[in-house]
C-alpha positions as CSV (number, residue, x, y, z in Angstrom):
1,X,107.2,69.3,108.2
2,X,103.1,69.6,108.6
3,X,100.8,72.3,109.1
4,X,101.5,75.9,110.5
5,X,99.5,79.2,111.5
6,X,100.6,82.4,109.9
7,X,98.6,85.6,111.2
8,X,96.9,86.7,108.7
9,X,98.7,90.4,109.3
10,X,101.6,88.8,108.1
11,X,103.1,88.9,105.0
12,X,105.8,86.1,105.3
13,X,105.0,82.1,104.6
14,X,105.2,78.7,106.4
15,X,109.0,78.7,106.3
16,X,109.5,82.1,108.2
17,X,107.1,81.2,110.5
18,X,108.6,78.2,111.3
19,X,112.1,79.8,112.0
20,X,110.9,82.2,114.3
21,X,109.0,79.7,116.4
22,X,112.1,77.1,116.5
23,X,114.8,79.1,116.6
24,X,114.2,82.8,118.4
25,X,117.7,83.6,119.5
26,X,119.1,86.1,119.2
27,X,116.7,90.0,118.8
28,X,118.8,91.1,116.2
29,X,117.3,92.2,112.8
30,X,117.6,92.5,108.9
31,X,119.3,95.7,108.3
32,X,117.4,97.9,106.3
33,X,120.2,98.5,103.6
34,X,120.2,94.9,102.5
35,X,116.3,95.0,102.1
36,X,116.5,97.8,100.5
37,X,118.9,96.2,98.2
38,X,117.1,93.6,97.6
39,X,114.2,95.2,96.7
40,X,115.8,97.0,93.9
41,X,116.7,93.9,92.5
42,X,113.9,92.0,93.0
43,X,112.1,94.3,91.2
44,X,114.3,95.0,88.1
45,X,114.3,91.4,87.9
46,X,110.8,91.5,87.3
47,X,110.7,93.9,85.2
48,X,112.6,92.0,82.6
49,X,111.6,88.8,83.4
50,X,108.1,90.2,83.0
51,X,109.6,92.1,79.2
52,X,111.0,89.3,78.3
53,X,108.1,86.7,78.3
54,X,109.4,84.6,81.4
55,X,107.0,85.5,84.0
56,X,103.1,86.3,83.4
57,X,102.5,90.3,83.0
58,X,100.5,91.0,86.1
59,X,102.8,88.6,88.3
60,X,105.9,90.9,87.4
61,X,103.1,94.3,88.1
62,X,102.8,93.0,91.4
63,X,106.2,92.0,92.8
64,X,106.4,95.2,91.3
65,X,104.8,97.2,93.2
66,X,105.2,94.9,96.7
67,X,109.3,96.3,96.0
68,X,108.3,99.5,95.8
69,X,106.2,99.0,98.7
70,X,109.0,98.3,100.0
71,X,111.2,101.0,99.2
72,X,108.7,103.5,100.2
73,X,109.2,101.4,104.2
74,X,105.4,100.1,104.1
75,X,106.5,97.0,106.2
76,X,109.4,97.7,108.0
77,X,108.7,94.4,110.0
78,X,107.9,91.8,107.4
79,X,111.6,91.2,108.1
80,X,112.1,88.8,111.0
81,X,115.1,87.1,111.2
82,X,114.4,86.0,115.0
């Protein structure tokens, strides 16, 4: 697919950036309720998998912390649809 520039201030990766550049088809936003629900699931999975030894503790903690930030409303613009 080739390399692509992702702005430094963004928390998403190359695939999201590609989608934004090539598929600008609406101004629709991801529903906040869905974002919050996914953050809850990610946090729970990170804690369980770290507790079971299937995820390094520092990685589990980082994922849980990121989910907590999302749940606190700190990154509302990091979930674009288009």
